[in-house]
N, C-alpha and C positions, 0 to 999 in steps of 0.2 A: 441448653448450652451446646449440646451435640450439633444442633442445626447450625449454630453460629460457626462452629469449627469446620463443618462441611462447606459452608459458604466461603469461609476464609481460605480453605484449601483449594477450592475451585478458582477463586480469584487469584491466588498465588500461582497456580498452575498456568492460568491464562497469561498472567504477567510474564512468567518464565518463557512461555511459548512465543510471546511478542519479542522478548529479549533475544531469543534464538534467531529470529528473523533479522533483527538489527545487527546481530553479531556474525551473520553468515559471511564467510570469507571468499566464497566463490558463487558464480551464477547457479551452479548445481545445488550448492548448500542452501542458497536463498530459495530456489524453486521448491526444494524438498521441505524446508521449514514452513513456507507458506502453505503448501499442500497439507502438511500435518496440522497446522493451525486450522485451516479451513475444514478439515474432516471433523475436528472437535468443536469448533466455535463459529463456523461460518467464515466468510472472507473477512480479513482484518479491516477495521475502520479507523485505526489509529493513524493520524496524519504523518507522524514520523516514519511509521512502517510503510505507508503508501509512497512517501517520498523516497524511501530506501529502495523500494521495488523499482521505481522509475529511474533511480540513479545508478542502477547496476550496469556496469559496462558490459557490452556484448549480450545483453539479455535478448533472447530470441523468442521467448514464449509470448506470443501475441495475446492469448487469452488472459494471461497474468497482467499484462500491461493494460488491456481494455478494462479488466476488473479494477485495477488500481485507479485508473482514470475515472471510472464510474464512482468509486468511493470518494475521490476528491471532489467530483462534481456534486455529490450528495452533501458532503461537508460544506461546500460553497453555498449550496442551496439553503442550508441551515444556518449560514453565517458563522461557521465554526473554523474556517481556515485561519491559521495564525502565522504560518511561516511563508508569507508571500514572497519574500526576497529569495528564498530557496526554491520556491515552486516555479517561478517564471523560467529560469534557465533550464530546469529539469524538463519542463514541458517542451521547450524549444529543442532540446537535445533528443527527446523521444521522437518528436516529429521528424527530425533528420535521420535518426538511426533506424527507425522502423519502416519508413517509406510505405505507409499503409493509409489509404484514404479515410477509413473509419477512425483510426487513431489520430490522424491529422485533424479531422473534424472535431473530435472530442477535445483535443488539446486546444484548438482554436476557440471553441465554445467557452472553456474554462478561462483562457487568457482574456477573452473579450469582456469578462465580468470582474477582472481583477482591478 
């Protein structure tokens, strides 16, 4: 029974960390929440969280955006993307806001397979 409780606690902590990312009220809070999650569990793979990262106004952390795009590309490869209507405008916004050739290429690649 103790093993089950430990697994539940870890799942609960992971869920709470994901919720902290979704609830971040500023770019700085978002960046900190993602970094904290990444230290404990690796980069988030939750589609809602990845979309939240891309939807953050004024986000300037290039590596965070590249990692989020990589996560979305992997979900796409696995056939697990569900929020396509939300994804297309986010990708286009990121392309314009970041003005970075590698981000543009990743965004275009994802868009071409939607």
